[in-house]
Biopython code that builds the backbone (N, CA, C, O; Angstrom):
import numpy as np
from Bio.PDB.StructureBuilder import StructureBuilder

atoms = [
    (1, "MET", "N", (-46.365, -58.740, -108.203)),
    (1, "MET", "CA", (-44.949, -58.897, -108.438)),
    (1, "MET", "C", (-44.719, -60.070, -109.377)),
    (1, "MET", "O", (-45.317, -61.132, -109.201)),
    (2, "THR", "N", (-43.856, -59.890, -110.376)),
    (2, "THR", "CA", (-43.605, -60.953, -111.335)),
    (2, "THR", "C", (-42.530, -61.905, -110.827)),
    (2, "THR", "O", (-41.730, -61.559, -109.958)),
    (3, "GLU", "N", (-42.530, -63.092, -111.378)),
    (3, "GLU", "CA", (-41.549, -64.088, -110.958)),
    (3, "GLU", "C", (-40.207, -63.815, -111.626)),
    (3, "GLU", "O", (-40.140, -63.547, -112.825)),
    (4, "HIS", "N", (-39.158, -63.885, -110.849)),
    (4, "HIS", "CA", (-37.786, -63.703, -111.316)),
    (4, "HIS", "C", (-37.268, -65.079, -111.701)),
    (4, "HIS", "O", (-37.025, -65.914, -110.830)),
    (5, "THR", "N", (-37.095, -65.330, -113.009)),
    (5, "THR", "CA", (-36.592, -66.616, -113.475)),
    (5, "THR", "C", (-35.226, -66.402, -114.095)),
    (5, "THR", "O", (-35.035, -65.476, -114.883)),
    (6, "GLU", "N", (-34.284, -67.247, -113.746)),
    (6, "GLU", "CA", (-32.916, -67.068, -114.200)),
    (6, "GLU", "C", (-32.237, -68.408, -114.391)),
    (6, "GLU", "O", (-32.544, -69.382, -113.704)),
    (7, "ILE", "N", (-31.307, -68.443, -115.337)),
    (7, "ILE", "CA", (-30.446, -69.605, -115.521)),
    (7, "ILE", "C", (-29.070, -69.207, -115.017)),
    (7, "ILE", "O", (-28.512, -68.201, -115.456)),
    (8, "PHE", "N", (-28.525, -69.985, -114.102)),
    (8, "PHE", "CA", (-27.221, -69.698, -113.502)),
    (8, "PHE", "C", (-26.241, -70.763, -113.950)),
    (8, "PHE", "O", (-26.483, -71.954, -113.754)),
    (9, "SER", "N", (-25.135, -70.347, -114.552)),
    (9, "SER", "CA", (-24.102, -71.282, -115.013)),
    (9, "SER", "C", (-22.996, -71.382, -113.972)),
    (9, "SER", "O", (-22.353, -70.390, -113.633)),
    (10, "LEU", "N", (-22.789, -72.574, -113.479)),
    (10, "LEU", "CA", (-21.748, -72.812, -112.484)),
    (10, "LEU", "C", (-20.362, -72.665, -113.103)),
    (10, "LEU", "O", (-20.139, -73.042, -114.253)),
    (11, "GLU", "N", (-19.441, -72.113, -112.327)),
    (11, "GLU", "CA", (-18.051, -72.011, -112.765)),
    (11, "GLU", "C", (-17.181, -73.015, -112.023)),
    (11, "GLU", "O", (-15.986, -73.128, -112.297)),
    (12, "SER", "N", (-17.778, -73.744, -111.083)),
    (12, "SER", "CA", (-17.079, -74.783, -110.333)),
    (12, "SER", "C", (-18.051, -75.937, -110.118)),
    (12, "SER", "O", (-19.130, -75.959, -110.712)),
    (13, "GLU", "N", (-17.679, -76.890, -109.278)),
    (13, "GLU", "CA", (-18.515, -78.076, -109.058)),
    (13, "GLU", "C", (-19.855, -77.737, -108.406)),
    (13, "GLU", "O", (-20.874, -78.357, -108.709)),
    (14, "TYR", "N", (-19.846, -76.747, -107.508)),
    (14, "TYR", "CA", (-21.074, -76.375, -106.796)),
    (14, "TYR", "C", (-20.954, -74.939, -106.295)),
    (14, "TYR", "O", (-19.886, -74.329, -106.348)),
    (15, "ILE", "N", (-22.096, -74.411, -105.800)),
    (15, "ILE", "CA", (-22.130, -73.110, -105.149)),
    (15, "ILE", "C", (-22.987, -73.256, -103.892)),
    (15, "ILE", "O", (-23.978, -73.986, -103.891)),
    (16, "ALA", "N", (-22.605, -72.566, -102.836)),
    (16, "ALA", "CA", (-23.399, -72.599, -101.600)),
    (16, "ALA", "C", (-24.737, -71.908, -101.855)),
    (16, "ALA", "O", (-24.795, -70.903, -102.562)),
    (17, "LEU", "N", (-25.795, -72.441, -101.287)),
    (17, "LEU", "CA", (-27.134, -71.910, -101.500)),
    (17, "LEU", "C", (-27.221, -70.424, -101.178)),
    (17, "LEU", "O", (-27.774, -69.661, -101.970)),
    (18, "CYS", "N", (-26.691, -69.996, -100.040)),
    (18, "CYS", "CA", (-26.775, -68.578, -99.671)),
    (18, "CYS", "C", (-26.027, -67.699, -100.676)),
    (18, "CYS", "O", (-26.463, -66.585, -100.965)),
    (19, "ASP", "N", (-24.901, -68.193, -101.211)),
    (19, "ASP", "CA", (-24.149, -67.432, -102.215)),
    (19, "ASP", "C", (-24.918, -67.334, -103.528)),
    (19, "ASP", "O", (-24.882, -66.299, -104.194)),
    (20, "LEU", "N", (-25.609, -68.401, -103.901)),
    (20, "LEU", "CA", (-26.403, -68.407, -105.131)),
    (20, "LEU", "C", (-27.505, -67.353, -105.067)),
    (20, "LEU", "O", (-27.704, -66.597, -106.019)),
    (21, "LEU", "N", (-28.223, -67.303, -103.942)),
    (21, "LEU", "CA", (-29.307, -66.333, -103.795)),
    (21, "LEU", "C", (-28.783, -64.900, -103.898)),
    (21, "LEU", "O", (-29.427, -64.034, -104.489)),
    (22, "LYS", "N", (-27.623, -64.666, -103.325)),
    (22, "LYS", "CA", (-27.022, -63.336, -103.379)),
    (22, "LYS", "C", (-26.541, -63.013, -104.799)),
    (22, "LYS", "O", (-26.779, -61.912, -105.294)),
    (23, "CYS", "N", (-25.874, -63.951, -105.448)),
    (23, "CYS", "CA", (-25.357, -63.737, -106.813)),
    (23, "CYS", "C", (-26.473, -63.445, -107.813)),
    (23, "CYS", "O", (-26.300, -62.641, -108.730)),
    (24, "CYS", "N", (-27.598, -64.092, -107.634)),
    (24, "CYS", "CA", (-28.708, -63.935, -108.577)),
    (24, "CYS", "C", (-29.611, -62.751, -108.241)),
    (24, "CYS", "O", (-30.570, -62.481, -108.965)),
    (25, "GLY", "N", (-29.321, -62.057, -107.171)),
    (25, "GLY", "CA", (-30.105, -60.883, -106.817)),
    (25, "GLY", "C", (-31.421, -61.182, -106.120)),
    (25, "GLY", "O", (-32.255, -60.291, -105.963)),
    (26, "VAL", "N", (-31.614, -62.417, -105.704)),
    (26, "VAL", "CA", (-32.829, -62.783, -104.966)),
    (26, "VAL", "C", (-32.761, -62.188, -103.561)),
    (26, "VAL", "O", (-33.758, -61.697, -103.030)),
    (27, "ALA", "N", (-31.573, -62.240, -102.974)),
    (27, "ALA", "CA", (-31.332, -61.660, -101.651)),
    (27, "ALA", "C", (-30.375, -60.479, -101.814)),
    (27, "ALA", "O", (-29.446, -60.526, -102.620)),
    (28, "GLN", "N", (-30.614, -59.431, -101.045)),
    (28, "GLN", "CA", (-29.775, -58.238, -101.147)),
    (28, "GLN", "C", (-28.415, -58.436, -100.509)),
    (28, "GLN", "O", (-27.428, -57.861, -100.967)),
    (29, "THR", "N", (-28.347, -59.244, -99.454)),
    (29, "THR", "CA", (-27.095, -59.510, -98.744)),
    (29, "THR", "C", (-27.031, -60.983, -98.376)),
    (29, "THR", "O", (-28.019, -61.709, -98.480)),
    (30, "GLY", "N", (-25.851, -61.411, -97.944)),
    (30, "GLY", "CA", (-25.716, -62.782, -97.473)),
    (30, "GLY", "C", (-26.583, -63.054, -96.253)),
    (30, "GLY", "O", (-27.135, -64.144, -96.102)),
    (31, "GLY", "N", (-26.699, -62.048, -95.379)),
    (31, "GLY", "CA", (-27.544, -62.195, -94.194)),
    (31, "GLY", "C", (-29.008, -62.356, -94.560)),
    (31, "GLY", "O", (-29.729, -63.138, -93.941)),
    (32, "HIS", "N", (-29.446, -61.609, -95.574)),
    (32, "HIS", "CA", (-30.831, -61.718, -96.050)),
    (32, "HIS", "C", (-31.066, -63.118, -96.619)),
    (32, "HIS", "O", (-32.109, -63.724, -96.375)),
    (33, "ALA", "N", (-30.087, -63.632, -97.385)),
    (33, "ALA", "CA", (-30.203, -64.974, -97.960)),
    (33, "ALA", "C", (-30.327, -66.020, -96.855)),
    (33, "ALA", "O", (-31.168, -66.916, -96.935)),
    (34, "LYS", "N", (-29.496, -65.905, -95.833)),
    (34, "LYS", "CA", (-29.527, -66.871, -94.730)),
    (34, "LYS", "C", (-30.843, -66.812, -93.972)),
    (34, "LYS", "O", (-31.346, -67.842, -93.524)),
    (35, "LEU", "N", (-31.405, -65.620, -93.824)),
    (35, "LEU", "CA", (-32.704, -65.466, -93.160)),
    (35, "LEU", "C", (-33.810, -66.132, -93.977)),
    (35, "LEU", "O", (-34.663, -66.825, -93.423)),
    (36, "MET", "N", (-33.794, -65.921, -95.293)),
    (36, "MET", "CA", (-34.788, -66.560, -96.170)),
    (36, "MET", "C", (-34.719, -68.081, -96.035)),
    (36, "MET", "O", (-35.746, -68.755, -95.953)),
    (37, "ILE", "N", (-33.500, -68.609, -96.013)),
    (37, "ILE", "CA", (-33.311, -70.059, -95.930)),
    (37, "ILE", "C", (-33.795, -70.583, -94.579)),
    (37, "ILE", "O", (-34.521, -71.575, -94.527)),
    (38, "SER", "N", (-33.401, -69.928, -93.492)),
    (38, "SER", "CA", (-33.792, -70.410, -92.160)),
    (38, "SER", "C", (-35.295, -70.291, -91.920)),
    (38, "SER", "O", (-35.859, -71.027, -91.112)),
    (39, "ASN", "N", (-35.939, -69.363, -92.624)),
    (39, "ASN", "CA", (-37.395, -69.209, -92.511)),
    (39, "ASN", "C", (-38.166, -70.215, -93.367)),
    (39, "ASN", "O", (-39.397, -70.208, -93.362)),
    (40, "GLY", "N", (-37.462, -71.076, -94.100)),
    (40, "GLY", "CA", (-38.128, -72.096, -94.924)),
    (40, "GLY", "C", (-38.720, -71.543, -96.201)),
    (40, "GLY", "O", (-39.659, -72.124, -96.745)),
    (41, "GLU", "N", (-38.192, -70.430, -96.695)),
    (41, "GLU", "CA", (-38.723, -69.779, -97.895)),
    (41, "GLU", "C", (-38.064, -70.249, -99.182)),
    (41, "GLU", "O", (-38.454, -69.817, -100.267)),
    (42, "VAL", "N", (-37.060, -71.137, -99.080)),
    (42, "VAL", "CA", (-36.288, -71.543, -100.253)),
    (42, "VAL", "C", (-36.424, -73.047, -100.469)),
    (42, "VAL", "O", (-36.317, -73.837, -99.531)),
    (43, "PHE", "N", (-36.664, -73.425, -101.724)),
    (43, "PHE", "CA", (-36.822, -74.825, -102.104)),
    (43, "PHE", "C", (-35.711, -75.210, -103.071)),
    (43, "PHE", "O", (-35.353, -74.437, -103.959)),
    (44, "VAL", "N", (-35.170, -76.408, -102.893)),
    (44, "VAL", "CA", (-34.207, -76.968, -103.836)),
    (44, "VAL", "C", (-34.835, -78.242, -104.368)),
    (44, "VAL", "O", (-35.109, -79.177, -103.616)),
    (45, "ASN", "N", (-35.059, -78.268, -105.673)),
    (45, "ASN", "CA", (-35.721, -79.416, -106.318)),
    (45, "ASN", "C", (-37.039, -79.757, -105.623)),
    (45, "ASN", "O", (-37.335, -80.922, -105.360)),
    (46, "GLN", "N", (-37.817, -78.722, -105.335)),
    (46, "GLN", "CA", (-39.166, -78.796, -104.756)),
    (46, "GLN", "C", (-39.204, -79.266, -103.307)),
    (46, "GLN", "O", (-40.275, -79.607, -102.804)),
    (47, "GLN", "N", (-38.061, -79.290, -102.628)),
    (47, "GLN", "CA", (-37.998, -79.656, -101.212)),
    (47, "GLN", "C", (-37.487, -78.448, -100.419)),
    (47, "GLN", "O", (-36.549, -77.777, -100.849)),
    (48, "VAL", "N", (-38.092, -78.175, -99.282)),
    (48, "VAL", "CA", (-37.615, -77.078, -98.436)),
    (48, "VAL", "C", (-36.170, -77.368, -98.048)),
    (48, "VAL", "O", (-35.843, -78.474, -97.618)),
    (49, "GLU", "N", (-35.318, -76.375, -98.203)),
    (49, "GLU", "CA", (-33.900, -76.524, -97.841)),
    (49, "GLU", "C", (-33.560, -75.505, -96.767)),
    (49, "GLU", "O", (-33.710, -74.303, -96.984)),
    (50, "GLN", "N", (-33.106, -75.968, -95.620)),
    (50, "GLN", "CA", (-32.779, -75.053, -94.529)),
    (50, "GLN", "C", (-31.296, -75.055, -94.181)),
    (50, "GLN", "O", (-30.890, -74.444, -93.192)),
    (51, "ARG", "N", (-30.491, -75.730, -94.977)),
    (51, "ARG", "CA", (-29.033, -75.670, -94.790)),
    (51, "ARG", "C", (-28.519, -74.477, -95.596)),
    (51, "ARG", "O", (-28.592, -74.476, -96.825)),
    (52, "LYS", "N", (-28.016, -73.494, -94.922)),
    (52, "LYS", "CA", (-27.605, -72.250, -95.567)),
    (52, "LYS", "C", (-26.506, -72.451, -96.595)),
    (52, "LYS", "O", (-26.471, -71.754, -97.610)),
    (53, "THR", "N", (-25.616, -73.386, -96.347)),
    (53, "THR", "CA", (-24.502, -73.615, -97.268)),
    (53, "THR", "C", (-24.656, -74.926, -98.034)),
    (53, "THR", "O", (-23.664, -75.546, -98.415)),
    (54, "ALA", "N", (-25.902, -75.347, -98.260)),
    (54, "ALA", "CA", (-26.144, -76.559, -99.040)),
    (54, "ALA", "C", (-25.449, -76.421, -100.390)),
    (54, "ALA", "O", (-25.491, -75.356, -101.007)),
    (55, "LYS", "N", (-24.814, -77.491, -100.847)),
    (55, "LYS", "CA", (-24.092, -77.462, -102.118)),
    (55, "LYS", "C", (-25.077, -77.616, -103.273)),
    (55, "LYS", "O", (-25.718, -78.655, -103.429)),
    (56, "ILE", "N", (-25.181, -76.575, -104.065)),
    (56, "ILE", "CA", (-26.086, -76.584, -105.212)),
    (56, "ILE", "C", (-25.276, -76.925, -106.451)),
    (56, "ILE", "O", (-24.331, -76.219, -106.803)),
    (57, "ARG", "N", (-25.652, -78.008, -107.104)),
    (57, "ARG", "CA", (-24.913, -78.498, -108.270)),
    (57, "ARG", "C", (-25.741, -78.344, -109.545)),
    (57, "ARG", "O", (-26.940, -78.068, -109.496)),
    (58, "ALA", "N", (-25.081, -78.526, -110.675)),
    (58, "ALA", "CA", (-25.746, -78.448, -111.980)),
    (58, "ALA", "C", (-26.948, -79.390, -112.011)),
    (58, "ALA", "O", (-26.877, -80.518, -111.523)),
    (59, "GLY", "N", (-28.040, -78.919, -112.584)),
    (59, "GLY", "CA", (-29.271, -79.696, -112.683)),
    (59, "GLY", "C", (-30.277, -79.383, -111.592)),
    (59, "GLY", "O", (-31.423, -79.827, -111.655)),
    (60, "SER", "N", (-29.854, -78.618, -110.590)),
    (60, "SER", "CA", (-30.752, -78.260, -109.488)),
    (60, "SER", "C", (-31.634, -77.077, -109.882)),
    (60, "SER", "O", (-31.257, -76.240, -110.701)),
    (61, "VAL", "N", (-32.812, -77.034, -109.277)),
    (61, "VAL", "CA", (-33.714, -75.896, -109.438)),
    (61, "VAL", "C", (-33.970, -75.335, -108.045)),
    (61, "VAL", "O", (-34.476, -76.026, -107.161)),
    (62, "VAL", "N", (-33.610, -74.067, -107.871)),
    (62, "VAL", "CA", (-33.795, -73.379, -106.594)),
    (62, "VAL", "C", (-34.946, -72.408, -106.781)),
    (62, "VAL", "O", (-34.931, -71.601, -107.710)),
    (63, "SER", "N", (-35.945, -72.476, -105.910)),
    (63, "SER", "CA", (-37.125, -71.634, -106.108)),
    (63, "SER", "C", (-37.672, -71.131, -104.776)),
    (63, "SER", "O", (-37.273, -71.573, -103.699)),
    (64, "GLY", "N", (-38.585, -70.206, -104.896)),
    (64, "GLY", "CA", (-39.263, -69.624, -103.754)),
    (64, "GLY", "C", (-40.325, -68.681, -104.291)),
    (64, "GLY", "O", (-40.609, -68.670, -105.489)),
    (65, "GLU", "N", (-40.902, -67.900, -103.413)),
    (65, "GLU", "CA", (-41.926, -66.963, -103.825)),
    (65, "GLU", "C", (-41.313, -65.922, -104.755)),
    (65, "GLU", "O", (-40.412, -65.183, -104.356)),
    (66, "HIS", "N", (-41.791, -65.864, -105.979)),
    (66, "HIS", "CA", (-41.390, -64.880, -106.991)),
    (66, "HIS", "C", (-40.017, -65.123, -107.608)),
    (66, "HIS", "O", (-39.500, -64.225, -108.272)),
    (67, "PHE", "N", (-39.399, -66.291, -107.423)),
    (67, "PHE", "CA", (-38.136, -66.552, -108.125)),
    (67, "PHE", "C", (-37.947, -68.037, -108.422)),
    (67, "PHE", "O", (-38.470, -68.905, -107.724)),
    (68, "CYS", "N", (-37.194, -68.294, -109.464)),
    (68, "CYS", "CA", (-36.840, -69.654, -109.865)),
    (68, "CYS", "C", (-35.470, -69.572, -110.524)),
    (68, "CYS", "O", (-35.277, -68.796, -111.461)),
    (69, "ILE", "N", (-34.521, -70.367, -110.042)),
    (69, "ILE", "CA", (-33.167, -70.368, -110.596)),
    (69, "ILE", "C", (-32.849, -71.783, -111.066)),
    (69, "ILE", "O", (-32.870, -72.728, -110.277)),
    (70, "GLN", "N", (-32.559, -71.920, -112.344)),
    (70, "GLN", "CA", (-32.139, -73.198, -112.905)),
    (70, "GLN", "C", (-30.615, -73.185, -112.976)),
    (70, "GLN", "O", (-30.025, -72.308, -113.608)),
    (71, "VAL", "N", (-29.992, -74.142, -112.337)),
    (71, "VAL", "CA", (-28.526, -74.181, -112.254)),
    (71, "VAL", "C", (-27.993, -75.145, -113.318)),
    (71, "VAL", "O", (-28.444, -76.285, -113.430)),
    (72, "GLN", "N", (-27.034, -74.661, -114.087)),
    (72, "GLN", "CA", (-26.425, -75.485, -115.139)),
    (72, "GLN", "C", (-24.962, -75.687, -114.853)),
    (72, "GLN", "O", (-24.269, -76.354, -115.622)),
]
sb = StructureBuilder()
sb.init_structure("model")
sb.init_model(0)
sb.init_chain("A")
sb.init_seg("    ")
for serial, (resi, resn, name, xyz) in enumerate(atoms, 1):
    if name == "N":
        sb.init_residue(resn, " ", resi, " ")
    sb.init_atom(name, np.array(xyz, "f"), 0.0, 1.0, " ", f" {name:<3s}", serial, name[0])
structure = sb.get_structure()
């Protein structure tokens, strides 16, 4: 499986982590996104992030197995 790399442009100050995963197609549903986060499968700036609604701001890199999202 190839890595899904994407640049996401914010339209506001921040986006909730679970919403970002859903918007970028990493997770099929919000519930799937929350499960990925609670299972420790999602990293924000190379640190495991387990807060489902963590505020992701411009300059952050959200990654996991087979995906990388650069937030602008």
